[in-house]
C-alpha positions in Angstrom: 22.7 -23.9 -33.9 22.8 -20.1 -33.6 21.0 -18.0 -36.1 21.1 -14.2 -36.1 17.8 -12.4 -36.4 18.6 -8.7 -36.0 20.1 -6.5 -38.8 22.2 -4.6 -36.3 23.9 -7.8 -35.1 24.4 -8.9 -38.7 26.0 -5.5 -39.4 28.4 -5.9 -36.4 29.6 -9.2 -37.8 30.9 -7.3 -40.9 32.8 -4.8 -39.0 34.5 -7.4 -36.8 33.2 -8.7 -33.4 35.4 -9.4 -30.4 36.3 -13.0 -30.1 34.3 -13.5 -26.9 31.2 -12.2 -28.7 31.6 -14.7 -31.5 31.5 -17.6 -29.0 28.8 -16.3 -26.6 25.2 -16.2 -27.7 23.7 -12.7 -27.7 20.1 -11.6 -27.2 18.2 -12.3 -30.4 20.2 -15.4 -31.3 18.2 -18.4 -32.3 19.3 -21.3 -30.0 17.1 -24.0 -31.6 14.5 -24.0 -34.4 12.5 -26.4 -36.5 10.9 -25.2 -39.7 8.6 -28.3 -39.9 9.0 -28.4 -43.6 10.2 -31.9 -44.4 10.0 -35.4 -42.9 13.5 -34.9 -41.7 12.2 -32.2 -39.3 10.0 -34.9 -37.6 12.6 -37.6 -37.5 13.8 -36.9 -34.0 10.3 -36.4 -32.6 7.5 -38.7 -31.3 3.7 -38.5 -31.3 0.8 -37.5 -33.5 0.4 -35.2 -36.5 1.5 -35.1 -40.1 3.0 -32.5 -42.5 0.6 -30.8 -44.8 1.0 -28.1 -47.5 -1.3 -25.1 -47.2 -1.2 -21.4 -47.7 2.0 -21.6 -49.6 3.9 -23.3 -46.8 4.4 -26.7 -45.1 3.2 -27.2 -41.6 2.5 -29.8 -38.9 -1.2 -30.6 -38.8 -2.7 -32.1 -35.6 -6.4 -33.0 -35.3 -8.4 -34.0 -32.3 -12.0 -35.3 -32.4 -12.4 -36.3 -28.7 -12.2 -33.6 -26.0 -11.4 -36.1 -23.3 -8.0 -36.9 -24.6 -5.0 -35.2 -26.2 -3.0 -35.4 -29.5 0.6 -34.2 -29.0 4.0 -34.4 -30.6 7.2 -34.0 -28.6 10.7 -32.8 -29.5 13.8 -33.1 -27.2 15.6 -29.7 -27.0 19.4 -29.3 -26.3 19.4 -28.7 -22.5 23.1 -27.9 -22.5 22.5 -25.0 -24.9 19.5 -23.6 -23.1 20.5 -24.1 -19.5 20.8 -20.8 -17.4 19.0 -18.7 -20.0 15.8 -16.7 -20.4 14.4 -17.7 -23.8 11.6 -16.7 -26.1 9.5 -19.7 -27.3 7.6 -18.8 -30.5 5.7 -20.7 -33.1 3.6 -19.8 -36.2 0.1 -21.3 -35.6 -3.2 -21.5 -37.5 -6.4 -22.9 -35.9 -9.8 -24.1 -37.1 -12.8 -24.8 -34.8 -10.9 -25.2 -31.6 -13.6 -25.9 -28.9 -13.7 -24.0 -25.7 -11.1 -24.9 -23.1 -12.2 -26.5 -19.8 -9.2 -25.0 -18.1 -6.9 -22.1 -19.1 -4.0 -24.4 -19.7 -5.9 -26.7 -22.0 -6.3 -26.2 -25.8 -3.6 -25.6 -28.3 -0.3 -26.6 -26.8 3.1 -25.0 -27.4 4.6 -26.1 -24.1 7.9 -27.0 -22.6 8.6 -29.7 -20.0 11.6 -28.5 -17.9 13.0 -31.1 -15.6 15.2 -30.1 -12.7 16.1 -31.6 -9.3 13.6 -29.4 -7.5 10.7 -30.5 -9.7 9.2 -30.2 -13.1 8.0 -27.0 -14.7 5.5 -26.8 -17.6 5.7 -23.3 -19.1 3.5 -22.7 -22.2 2.2 -20.1 -24.6 -1.3 -18.9 -23.9 -3.3 -19.4 -27.1 -7.1 -18.8 -27.6 -9.7 -21.2 -28.8 -11.8 -20.8 -31.9 -10.5 -20.2 -35.4 -7.8 -17.8 -36.5 -5.3 -17.4 -39.4 -1.6 -17.6 -39.0 -0.4 -15.9 -35.9 3.0 -15.8 -34.1 2.4 -16.0 -30.3 5.4 -16.0 -27.9 6.3 -16.7 -24.3 9.4 -15.9 -22.3 10.6 -18.8 -20.3 13.5 -19.5 -17.9 15.5 -22.6 -18.3 17.1 -22.9 -14.9 20.9 -23.5 -14.5 20.2 -26.9 -12.9 17.8 -28.1 -15.7 18.4 -31.8 -16.6 16.0 -32.0 -19.6 13.8 -29.9 -21.9 11.0 -31.3 -24.0 8.8 -29.4 -26.4 5.1 -30.3 -26.8 3.0 -29.3 -29.8 -0.6 -30.3 -30.2 -4.1 -30.2 -28.7 -5.3 -31.1 -25.2 -8.9 -31.8 -24.1 -10.5 -29.9 -26.9 -11.6 -30.7 -30.5 -10.5 -29.1 -33.7 -7.5 -28.7 -35.9 -4.2 -26.7 -35.4 -1.2 -26.2 -37.7 2.3 -25.5 -36.4 5.2 -24.0 -38.4 8.6 -22.5 -37.8 9.1 -23.1 -34.1 12.0 -21.2 -32.5 13.8 -20.8 -29.2 15.5 -17.4 -29.2 17.8 -16.0 -26.5 16.4 -13.2 -24.3 19.0 -13.0 -21.5 21.8 -15.1 -20.1 21.4 -15.4 -16.3 24.7 -14.2 -14.8 26.2 -16.1 -11.9 26.7 -13.1 -9.6 29.4 -13.7 -7.1 28.2 -14.5 -3.5 28.3 -11.8 -0.9 31.0 -12.0 1.8 30.0 -14.5 4.6 30.4 -11.8 7.2 28.3 -9.2 5.4 25.5 -8.0 7.6 22.0 -8.7 6.4 20.0 -5.5 5.9 16.5 -5.9 7.3 15.3 -2.2 7.1 14.0 -2.2 10.7 15.2 -2.7 14.2 12.4 -5.0 15.4 12.7 -8.7 16.2 10.2 -9.4 13.4 7.5 -7.8 11.3 4.4 -10.0 11.2 1.0 -9.0 9.8 -1.3 -9.2 6.8 -2.2 -7.6 3.5 -5.2 -5.3 3.9 -8.5 -4.6 2.2 -7.9 -1.5 0.1 -10.6 0.5 2.0 -9.7 -0.6 5.5 -11.2 1.5 8.2 -9.6 2.8 11.3 -11.5 0.3 13.4 -10.2 -2.4 11.1 -6.7 -1.2 11.8 -7.3 -1.0 15.5 -8.5 -4.6 15.6 -5.5 -5.7 13.5 -3.0 -3.8 15.8 -4.5 -4.2 19.2 -6.4 -7.5 19.1 -4.3 -9.3 16.5 -1.0 -7.7 17.5 -0.1 -7.1 13.9 2.8 -4.7 13.3 3.0 -4.7 9.5 0.4 -4.1 6.9 1.0 -4.6 3.2 -1.0 -1.8 1.6 -2.1 -2.6 -2.0 -2.6 0.2 -4.5 -5.0 -1.9 -6.6 -7.1 -0.8 -9.5 -10.3 -2.2 -10.9 -10.7 -0.4 -14.3 -13.0 -1.0 -17.3 -10.7 -2.9 -19.7 -11.6 -0.4 -22.4 -9.8 2.4 -20.5 -7.2 0.4 -18.6 -4.4 1.6 -20.8 -5.2 5.3 -20.5 -2.3 6.8 -18.4 -4.1 10.0 -17.6 -7.0 8.1 -16.1 -4.5 5.9 -14.2 -3.0 9.0 -12.7 -6.4 10.2 -11.5 -7.0 6.8 -9.9 -3.6 7.0 -8.2 -4.3 10.4 -6.8 -7.4 9.0 -5.0 -5.5 6.0 -3.7 -2.6 8.1 -2.4 -5.1 10.4 -0.6 -6.5 7.3 1.2 -3.0 6.1 1.9 -2.3 9.4 3.7 -5.2 8.5 6.1 -3.9 5.0 6.5 -0.4 6.3 7.4 -2.0 8.6 10.0 -3.7 5.7 11.7 -0.6 3.6 11.3 1.4 6.2 13.3 -1.3 6.3 16.0 -1.5 2.6 16.3 2.2 1.9 15.6 1.9 -0.3 12.6 4.5 -0.3 9.8 3.3 -0.1 6.2 4.6 -1.7 3.0 3.4 0.4 0.0 2.6 -2.3 -2.7 2.1 -1.2 -6.3 -0.4 -3.9 -7.1 -1.5 -2.3 -10.4 1.1 -0.8 -12.7 0.1 1.7 -15.5 -0.9 -0.2 -18.6 -1.2 -3.5 -16.8 -3.5 -6.4 -17.6 -7.0 -6.6 -16.3 -7.5 -10.0 -14.7 -10.6 -12.2 -14.8 -11.8 -10.7 -11.5 -11.6 -7.2 -12.8 -8.5 -6.1 -10.9 -5.0 -5.3 -12.2 -3.3 -7.6 -9.7 0.2 -7.6 -11.0 2.7 -6.7 -13.8 1.6 -8.9 -16.7 0.3 -8.6 -20.3 0.7 -5.5 -22.4 2.7 -3.7 -19.8 5.8 -5.5 -21.0 5.5 -4.4 -24.7 4.6 -0.8 -23.9 7.6 1.5 -23.5 5.3 4.4 -22.5 3.7 2.4 -19.7 7.1 1.2 -18.4 8.4 4.8 -18.4 5.3 5.9 -16.6 5.9 3.1 -14.0 9.2 4.8 -13.1 7.4 8.2 -13.0 4.8 6.8 -10.7 7.4 5.7 -8.3 9.1 9.0 -8.4 5.8 10.7 -7.6 5.1 8.3 -4.7 8.7 8.8 -3.3 8.5 12.6 -3.4 5.2 12.4 -1.5 6.4 10.0 1.2 10.1 10.8 1.4 11.4 9.9 4.9 8.0 8.9 6.2 8.7 7.0 9.4 5.8 4.5 9.2 6.7 3.1 5.8 9.0 0.1 6.0 9.5 -0.1 2.3 8.2 0.2 -1.3 7.2 -3.1 -2.9 8.0 -2.1 -6.5 5.6 -4.4 -8.3 3.2 -7.1 -7.2 3.9 -10.5 -8.8 5.8 -9.4 -11.9 5.2 -11.8 -14.9 7.3 -10.6 -17.8 6.7 -13.7 -20.0 5.0 -11.4 -22.6 7.9 -9.0 -22.8 8.8 -8.0 -26.3 11.8 -6.3 -27.9 9.9 -3.0 -27.6 9.9 -3.3 -23.8 12.4 -4.3 -21.1 12.2 -7.2 -18.8 11.7 -7.0 -15.0 15.4 -7.4 -14.2 16.1 -4.2 -16.1 13.0 -2.3 -15.2 13.3 -3.0 -11.4 16.8 -1.6 -11.4 15.7 1.5 -13.3 12.8 2.2 -10.9 14.9 1.5 -7.8 17.7 3.9 -9.0 15.1 6.6 -9.6 13.6 6.2 -6.1 17.0 6.2 -4.5 17.9 9.5 -6.3 15.0 11.1 -4.3 15.1 9.1 -1.1 18.5 7.5 -0.6 17.6 5.7 2.6 14.3 4.2 1.6 14.0 0.4 1.9 13.0 -1.2 -1.4 11.3 -4.5 -1.7 11.7 -6.5 -4.9 9.9 -9.6 -6.0 11.3 -11.8 -8.8 9.6 -12.5 -12.0 7.5 -15.7 -12.5 4.7 -14.1 -10.4 6.9 -13.3 -7.5 7.3 -17.0 -6.7 10.2 -18.6 -5.0 11.1 -20.3 -8.3 11.5 -16.8 -9.7 14.8 -16.5 -7.9 16.3 -19.2 -10.1 16.6 -16.6 -12.9 16.8 -13.3 -11.0 19.9 -11.4 -10.2 20.3 -9.2 -7.1 20.1 -5.5 -8.0 23.3 -3.6 -8.0 22.1 -1.4 -5.2 22.5 -1.6 -1.4 19.7 -2.1 1.2 17.3 -4.1 -0.9 14.8 -6.6 0.7 13.7 -9.4 -1.5 10.2 -10.9 -1.4 8.2 -13.8 -2.7 4.7 -15.2 -2.4 3.7 -18.7 -1.3 0.6 -20.5 -2.6 2.2 -23.9 -3.2 0.8 -26.3 -4.0 -1.7 -24.3 -5.9 -4.1 -27.2 -6.2 -4.3 -27.3 -2.4 -4.4 -23.6 -1.6 -7.0 -22.6 -4.2 -9.1 -25.8 -4.1 -12.8 -25.3 -4.8 -12.2 -21.7 -5.6 -15.3 -21.2 -7.8 -17.4 -24.2 -6.7 -17.2 -27.1 -4.3 -15.2 -30.1 -5.3 -13.6 -33.2 -3.7 -11.6 -31.9 -0.6 -7.8 -32.2 -0.8 -6.2 -32.4 2.7 -2.8 -31.2 4.0 -0.6 -32.9 4.8 -1.2 -35.5 2.1 -0.9 -36.6 -1.5 -1.4 -33.6 -3.8 -0.7 -33.7 -7.5 0.9 -37.1 -7.1 3.4 -35.9 -4.5 3.4 -36.0 -0.7 3.2 -32.5 0.7 4.2 -31.8 4.3 6.4 -29.3 6.0 9.6 -30.7 4.5 8.1 -30.5 1.0 7.0 -26.9 1.7 10.6 -26.0 2.7 12.0 -27.7 -0.4 9.6 -25.7 -2.6 11.2 -22.5 -1.1 14.7 -23.7 -1.8 15.4 -21.1 -4.5 14.5 -18.2 -2.2 16.5 -19.8 0.7 19.5 -20.2 -1.6 19.2 -16.6 -3.0 19.0 -15.1 0.5 21.9 -17.1 1.8 24.2 -16.6 -1.2 23.7 -12.8 -1.4 23.2 -12.2 2.4 19.8 -10.5 1.8 16.7 -10.4 3.9 13.6 -12.2 2.6 10.0 -11.0 3.2 7.0 -13.2 2.4 4.6 -10.6 1.1 1.7 -13.1 0.6 0.8 -16.6 1.7 -2.5 -18.3 2.3 -4.8 -21.2 1.8 -8.5 -21.0 1.2 -10.4 -21.4 4.4 -12.3 -24.6 3.5 -9.2 -26.5 2.5 -8.8 -29.4 5.1 -5.7 -28.8 7.3 -5.2 -25.1 6.6 -4.3 -24.5 10.3 -1.4 -27.0 10.0 -0.4 -25.7 6.5 -0.2 -22.1 7.9 1.6 -23.1 11.0 4.1 -25.1 9.0 4.8 -22.2 6.7 5.2 -19.8 9.6 7.6 -22.1 11.3 9.7 -22.1 8.2 9.6 -18.3 7.8 10.5 -17.9 11.5 13.4 -20.3 11.3 15.0 -18.2 8.5 14.1 -14.9 10.3 11.9 -13.8 7.4 9.2 -11.2 7.9 5.7 -12.0 6.6 2.2 -10.8 5.8 -0.7 -13.2 5.5 -3.1 -12.8 2.6 -5.3 -11.2 3.7 -7.1 -9.3 6.5 -10.8 -8.7 6.0 -10.6 -8.8 2.2 -12.3 -11.7 0.2 -14.1 -14.1 2.6 -12.2 -17.1 1.2 -9.0 -15.9 2.8 -10.6 -14.4 5.9 -9.1 -15.9 9.1 -12.1 -14.7 11.2 -14.4 -17.1 9.5 -14.7 -20.9 9.8 -14.3 -23.7 7.3 -17.9 -23.7 6.0 -17.7 -21.7 2.7 -21.4 -20.6 3.1 -21.1 -19.5 6.7 -20.1 -15.8 7.2 -20.4 -15.9 11.0 -17.1 -14.9 12.7 -15.4 -17.7 14.6 -12.7 -16.2 16.8 -11.6 -19.6 18.1 -11.0 -21.2 14.7 -7.6 -22.8 14.5 -6.5 -21.0 11.3 -6.8 -17.6 13.1 -5.0 -19.0 16.2 -2.1 -20.2 14.0 -1.5 -16.6 13.0 -2.2 -15.0 16.4 0.2 -17.4 18.0 3.0 -15.3 16.4 1.5 -11.8 15.9 0.5 -11.4 19.5 4.2 -11.7 20.4 5.1 -8.8 18.1 7.1 -5.8 19.3 5.7 -2.5 18.2 7.6 0.1 16.3 8.5 3.1 18.4 7.3 6.5 17.2 8.7 9.9 17.7 5.7 10.9 19.7 6.2 8.4 22.6 6.9 10.4 25.8 7.8 9.3 29.3 8.6 11.7 32.1 10.0 11.6 35.7 7.3 10.9 38.2 7.9 14.2 40.2 7.6 16.3 37.0 4.0 15.4 36.3 0.6 14.7 37.7 0.1 11.2 36.4 -3.6 10.7 35.9 -3.3 7.0 36.6 -1.8 7.4 40.0 -3.4 8.4 43.3 -5.3 10.4 44.1 -6.8 10.3 40.6 -6.6 6.6 39.7 -8.0 7.2 36.2 -7.1 3.8 34.7 -7.3 3.7 30.9 -9.3 1.1 28.9 -11.5 0.2 31.9 -14.7 1.7 30.4 -15.2 3.8 33.6 -16.0 7.5 33.4 -12.8 9.4 34.1 -14.3 12.9 33.9 -14.2 13.7 37.6 -10.6 12.4 38.0 -9.3 14.5 35.1 -11.2 17.6 36.3 -9.8 17.2 39.8 -6.3 17.0 38.3 -6.9 20.3 36.4 -8.1 22.0 39.6 -5.0 20.8 41.4 -2.8 22.3 38.7 -4.5 25.7 38.6 -5.0 26.0 42.4 -1.2 26.2 42.7 0.2 29.6 41.5 2.7 29.4 38.6 3.1 25.6 38.7 5.3 24.0 36.2 3.8 20.6 36.5 1.4 19.2 33.9 -1.1 16.5 33.7 0.3 13.3 32.1 -1.8 10.6 30.4 -0.1 7.3 29.9 -1.2 5.4 26.8 -4.8 4.1 26.8 -8.3 5.4 26.3 -9.9 7.6 28.9 -13.7 7.9 28.9 -15.2 11.3 29.5 -18.9 12.4 29.6 -18.8 16.2 30.2 -16.6 19.2 29.4 -13.2 19.5 31.1 -12.7 23.1 32.0 -9.6 25.0 33.3 -11.3 26.3 36.5 -10.0 26.2 40.1 -11.8 24.9 43.1 -13.8 28.1 43.4 -15.0 27.8 39.9 -12.9 30.7 38.6 -11.3 30.5 35.2 -7.5 29.9 35.3 -4.7 29.2 32.8 -1.4 27.3 32.7 -3.0 23.9 32.0 -1.0 21.4 30.0 -2.4 18.0 29.0 0.4 15.7 27.9 -0.1 12.3 26.4 2.4 9.5 26.2 1.7 8.8 22.6 -0.5 10.6 20.1 -2.0 7.5 18.7 -2.3 5.5 21.9 -3.4 8.2 24.3 -7.1 8.9 23.7 -9.6 11.1 25.5 -12.9 9.8 24.2 -16.4 11.3 24.7 -19.0 8.7 25.5 -21.4 8.0 22.6 -24.7 9.9 22.7 -23.4 11.9 25.7 -25.8 14.3 27.5 -25.5 17.9 26.4 -23.6 17.3 23.2 -26.5 16.7 20.8 -27.4 20.3 19.7 -25.4 21.6 16.8 -26.9 25.1 17.4 -25.4 25.2 20.9 -22.1 23.3 20.6 -20.3 22.1 23.6 -16.6 21.3 24.0 -14.9 18.3 25.4 -11.9 20.4 26.6 -12.0 24.2 27.3 -8.9 26.1 28.3 -9.3 29.7 29.5 -7.8 33.0 30.5 -7.0 34.0 34.1 -10.1 35.7 35.6 -9.3 38.1 38.5 -11.6 38.4 41.5 -14.6 40.6 40.7 -14.3 40.3 36.9 -17.3 39.2 35.0 -17.2 35.6 33.6 -16.5 35.9 29.9 -16.6 32.2 29.3 -12.9 31.8 29.6 -11.9 34.4 27.0 -9.4 37.1 27.6 -5.7 38.1 27.1 -4.3 36.1 30.0 -4.6 32.5 28.7 -1.0 31.8 29.3 0.7 28.4 28.8 -2.3 26.4 27.8 -1.0 23.4 26.0 -2.3 20.1 24.6 0.3 17.7 23.3 0.7 14.1 22.1 -2.8 12.7 22.4 -6.0 12.2 20.5 -9.4 13.7 21.2 -12.2 11.4 20.0 -15.7 12.9 20.1 -17.4 9.5 19.8 -20.6 8.9 17.9 -24.1 10.5 18.3 -22.7 13.8 19.4 -23.5 16.3 16.6 -23.2 19.3 18.9 -19.5 18.7 19.9 -16.4 20.7 19.7 -13.2 18.7 20.3 -11.1 21.5 21.9 -12.2 25.1 22.6 -8.8 26.6 23.0 -7.6 29.9 24.3 -3.9 30.9 24.4 -2.0 34.1 25.1 1.6 34.9 24.2 2.8 31.3 24.5 0.7 28.2 24.2 0.6 25.3 21.7 -1.4 22.4 20.4 1.1 20.0 19.0 1.1 16.4 17.8 -2.7 16.0 18.4 -5.4 14.3 16.5 -9.0 15.4 16.9 -11.6 13.1 15.3 -15.3 12.5 15.2 -16.4 8.9 15.5 -19.2 9.4 13.0 -18.0 12.5 11.2 -20.5 14.7 12.9 -19.9 17.7 15.2 -19.5 21.4 15.1 -15.7 21.8 15.0 -12.6 19.8 15.9 -10.6 22.8 17.1 -12.4 26.0 18.0 -10.6 29.3 18.7 -13.5 31.7 18.8 -13.9 33.2 22.2 -12.8 36.8 23.2 -9.1 37.3 22.4 -8.4 33.7 21.7 -4.8 34.1 20.7 -2.0 34.3 19.9 -1.2 30.6 19.8 0.8 28.0 17.8 -0.7 24.8 16.3 1.7 22.2 14.8 1.3 18.7 13.5 -2.5 18.5 14.2 -4.9 16.4 12.2 -8.7 16.9 12.3 -11.1 14.3 10.9 -14.8 15.0 10.4 -17.0 17.8 11.9 -18.7 20.7 10.0 -15.4 22.6 10.4 -12.1 21.1 11.1 -10.7 24.3 12.6 -12.9 27.3 13.5 -11.2 30.7 14.2 -13.0 34.0 15.1 -12.8 37.2 17.1 -10.3 39.9 16.2 -7.2 39.4 18.4 -4.4 38.2 18.1 -4.1 35.6 15.5 -2.8 32.0 15.2 0.0 30.3 13.4 -0.6 26.8 12.0 2.0 24.5 10.6 1.8 20.9 9.3 -2.0 20.7 9.8 -4.2 18.1 8.1 -8.0 18.5 7.8 -10.1 15.8 6.3 -13.7 14.9 5.6 -15.4 18.1 6.8 -19.0 18.9 6.0 -18.7 22.6 5.3 -15.1 23.7 5.3 -11.7 22.4 6.4 -11.0 25.8 8.1 -13.3 28.7 8.7 -11.7 32.1 9.5 -14.0 34.8 10.8 -12.5 38.2 11.7 -9.0 37.3 12.8 -5.5 36.7 11.6 -4.4 33.2 10.5 -1.0 32.3 9.2 -0.7 28.8 7.8 2.3 26.8 6.4 1.9 23.3 5.0 -1.8 22.8 5.3 -3.1 19.6 3.7 -6.8 19.3 3.0 -8.6 16.2 1.8 -12.0 17.5 1.3 -14.7 17.8 -1.4 -15.8 21.1 0.3 -13.6 24.2 0.4 -10.3 23.8 2.3 -10.5 27.3 3.7 -13.2 30.0 3.9 -13.2 33.4 5.4 -16.5 34.9 6.4 -15.7 38.4 7.6 -14.2 41.4 5.8 -11.8 42.0 8.7 -9.9 38.8 8.2 -6.3 38.3 7.1 -5.0 35.0 5.8 -1.5 33.9 4.9 -1.2 30.5 3.2 2.0 28.9 2.0 3.4 25.6 0.8 0.0 23.9 1.0 -1.9 21.1 -0.8 -5.6 20.9 -1.3 -6.8 17.5 -2.5 -10.1 16.2 -3.6 -12.1 19.4 -4.2 -15.4 18.5 -5.8 -16.3 19.8 -9.3 -17.8 23.3 -9.1 -16.5 23.9 -5.6 -14.0 26.7 -4.9 -11.0 25.2 -3.0 -10.5 28.6 -1.2 -13.2 31.2 -0.6 -12.3 34.5 1.0 -14.2 37.6 1.8 -11.4 39.2 3.9 -9.4 42.3 3.1 -5.9 40.7 3.1 -4.7 37.5 1.5 -1.3 36.1 0.6 -1.0 32.7 -1.0 2.3 31.1 -2.2 3.0 27.7 -3.5 -0.5 26.2 -3.4 -1.1 22.9 -5.1 -4.6 21.8 -6.0 -5.2 18.1 -7.0 -7.4 17.9 -8.9 -7.2 21.5 -10.3 -9.7 23.7 -8.6 -10.8 27.4 -8.7 -10.4 30.0 -6.0 -13.1 32.6 -5.1 -11.4 35.8 -3.8 -13.7 38.7 -2.7 -16.3 37.9 -5.3 -13.8 37.2 -8.1 -13.2 33.7 -9.4 -9.7 32.6 -10.3 -10.0 29.8 -12.9 -9.2 26.3 -12.0 -5.6 25.4 -12.0 -3.3 22.8 -10.4 -0.9 25.4 -8.8 -0.8 29.0 -7.6 2.8 30.2 -7.2 1.8 33.6 -5.7 -1.5 35.3 -5.1 -1.8 38.6 -3.2 -5.1 40.4 -2.6 -5.4 43.3 -2.6 -2.4 43.9 -4.9 0.5 45.5 -3.0 0.8 49.3 -3.1 3.6 50.7 -5.2 5.4 54.0 -4.7 7.5 56.1 -6.9 
């Protein structure tokens, strides 16, 4: 029968409904109910329990005195009526002295048995133990279109106590539409040009060395980056605190994306923890479940969060896609909220309004499982990649999770069924059918089996063969996260010794080591006669051989500057070149010269690395550079250390300078330029965070010069500028993790556009009254409480469009400007006005 439950729908019946509406059930219709008031209500049921009058009502009472058994009553439901629908299962329940549950799914049972050709499902309402008065719990359940039978179970399982059941209802939530299939010749959108993306999910505080191992030793070309939160449950619903957490996570993601570009790894941005989500038993918000589905404010904030992320990373080349929500589970959705089918389309539409070309990754409900596609409709948007997670059978993949138990092998008999490769593929049938029907690409965002499960190497290999046969991309769960999933460890749960030969790891490496790498815009290759290739004779500086290349590189510099007005430059193919002393732009006679260009093949893969604990680089009071460009010194001129106004055409492009560890007196590049010269697409990093400065422009007449797309990580100062002539222009510069200041300006001119600073210390300081600073369209993040994000003592300052996150103060010539999140315009001193 159908029973209306909403006044609005009742009202519409009076004004006249279309004929189709009268015949088609609408959301809110009661599809089946049993008031459990009379003996007739039990006539078509089987099992235990009896009707009892209490609290002014009649209810089904079920008692259980032995917690090793169960007491249940079953009711057959009309499968023809329920088939192909999302329903709400509700029951009014009272409990007395229900003992603790051995497992989450034990205890008071309001459960459905849903039979279908692909297997049996057992959805149920989660109900606590103990004693409580009448309550009305609910659960949202899919009855698949191919369901052959539905049975309701009421009662108690493996507990003791008494429960009363009354007014059980099945109410319509949503009818699953049969969306027409895509044309058979419709191209499948994959969102990338590579043969395959294969990789892993990463620890949320992965280091650069971790990523290097993943990219270079594992061959991984895709990382699923989880934005995961571990809040105190008492504050988990606070949206302002959520935003503070998200700011910190996105700042770290910026660093991850920098490394990803260098190492050529694509990134999936995975919103693991939505605003207002449920805190799990492990303390993390690991998916969309719980109160999130009954909280309109949290759901609207979810859309706002994605708008924020999209604005920040619009068109970012290393992001393959946005994974909208990890393992959505909207069973607890109420009429106050919207379900995942609706919310995913809302969020996707908002993202596409900002970044029309961004690949979006959507998991179905039911925890992002393959079965979730039974009740999920493709979004009415183009270029969507769909995703699911594979942990089936759960009894196998999560065996002995908390403590040792009897081992369960694969392949073999698991939960009464034989599990092998064929059974695994059958369990993925809903995802396979969805992908084929709608001509969409499928991405397996997570799959794994706990490392001490017998046969995990075979299990992983079988899954990967299935994925590869369907041309699905995949990421293993997970890389250097919890030890139970760690492929680098063996099968003994108590042994944390890395075992690089273990077969589980080899099952993954057998595919990832075949990966093609994404090309980046920084990859450069040149005709042989246009460059001095440092790897060719007479230099023979071969990368990655751990041999000191200082002499070879210095000889190449001399060969360039010994030739007047040469247009050739020194080319470094991808790899790491070890140096142990300063590289200087001097000719064979030891005279300073200019017109030196160092050109790498790829910013992330071409590295000039200073040896750890190198001689002469240990004194911070007398810093020493890895690379020094200079000004042309005429015969008879005094040696000014390379300074001067003839430092023409000194360029460094498309490479990384790594100052190693144990070198606290290091400068990455001591640069001099005149009229035209650039440092572009360069990373300068300290291996241990120590050192004087990444980029120093402090010698006599060090400019003018142009710095673009440069990142500096570590050091006391990221960039250090001094002297009085003739100024520098910086654009798209990122300074991070400095000890004193991101940039120091001492008696010079500095014009900066799009500076990003991730620092607890000031982003910029000026230390001389004869300094002029122009700063526009910049973003200072992470300034510590009580620290001024900008401190100037110079006579001239122009700031426009400066964002501070969190809000921070500025200190301008002894005057503090109160903390704020944005300065639109700040001029000091104020401009002169005339009549």
